[in-house]
Phi, psi and omega in degrees: 000316180294322179297319180296318180294320178294318179298320178297318179296319179296317180297315179299317180297315180297318179296319178298315179297321178295319179295316178298316179298320179295314179297318179295321179297314179298320179295316181297326180288330184265342186258131179268097182294334185257010177273154177293136182205159175258161180219170178229127180236129175231129178230132175293165178304153181301324179297323179293314179297324180298320179291317183287346180280354175054047177092349180261044185291328177296319177295319179298318179295319178300312182296317179294322180296315178298316178298320183298320179297318178295318183297314183277004172265354180267093185282001176277346177275113190282338185244024186295331182286349175297335184254005189299306184294320181296317182299315182282336171292321178297313181300315182283343172283325178295315179225089184296340181267009182273103189289319189302318179299327177296313184289308182295318178301318180293325176298314180297318181296314185278314188271327181264308182278342179073023181248089183292322181296322176297316179300319182290328176297316180295319180295321179290331172297317177296322180296325178289324181283328181231074188296342180271354181272131183275337191296328184293311178293326179296315179298320177298318178298322178297312180294323180296322182279313186280319186264314183272343185057029178260089187288332177293315177295318179298317179299322180295318179292317180296325178296316178296318180295319182294336181281350180288144184296335183260007184294131177286165185300328185293343178293318177297323179295320178297319179296314180297324179293323178294322176299319176297317180296337177276004180066022173271076193293321181296312181295317179298320179298317180295320179296315181290328178294322177296317178298316180297319184294320187259006181264157176268159177305134182147203185302314184297315180291321178298317179298316179297318180299315179297319179292318178298320177299311184294316182294317178297320178299315181295320177295313182294323179299313177299316182295314182290315183292332174297317180285329175296319178292325174296319177300317181295322177297325182280320189244005176060024177201164174280151176295145180292327174210169185290338179295337178294338174294324178290317180298326179275004179060032175265349179210141177277342179189165181254117181292155175243170182286179187300333181264004177089009180272153177287147173283156178271127182242134177254107183291345179279326181253344183074020184258150179252140174220163180247171180295336174212152181219117187283337174053039180298323184291333178280334181281328185284000000 
């Protein structure tokens, strides 16, 4: 009797699996998985999910975060970015101290959806929840400089990030570079000089050295070419060499570059150049 009942259960189970397989096969044959399509996503507020998770809110946030990465990897869904900000707001409301959704969500917003302002909103939400973390303001500074070309805003974010106790050295360098990009040459020179003074030989010191060279060159170029033009106004020609500026009492001395080398002067055009020019402002 027991054998018959077990056999019956096995038969029923096999038939059910066969039916499910048949239905799935028919569905797969009729559904175009790779066709363009729209979808609808509804998620209750994060606070509601947190209550319904019965204390397992970290697990709920993890599951939603993993699902979100899969969802936004399906490029056949044409309207998936309509739900982007809401989904990551829900995840970060469930677990406000969960760093990864802020970072990954901002990447999807800025790099995939092309909405930098949305990405910065999510990052600033993370900065409020975790005020000691430098990465949120740093990421905002990166988007402000690279995408928005707003160097003043970028400098403000990098300054906030650099003030965090765990901020790595390159954050200060980014901030100093933004000050340079704003053409505040005196201030930028002082910032880079501080970095140069307290850095060890290596990438950080090399970066500071290059910036100090470039900033001094730009300052000296403006100073020298102003006096060269004054010389031309007085004598109706450019000086044959820079020493003529001293002879005409337009300069007390001729500055040299950061390494002590003479600048290159073209007497036909009255222009000053250096042995190297990093041209950062033209690249940005």
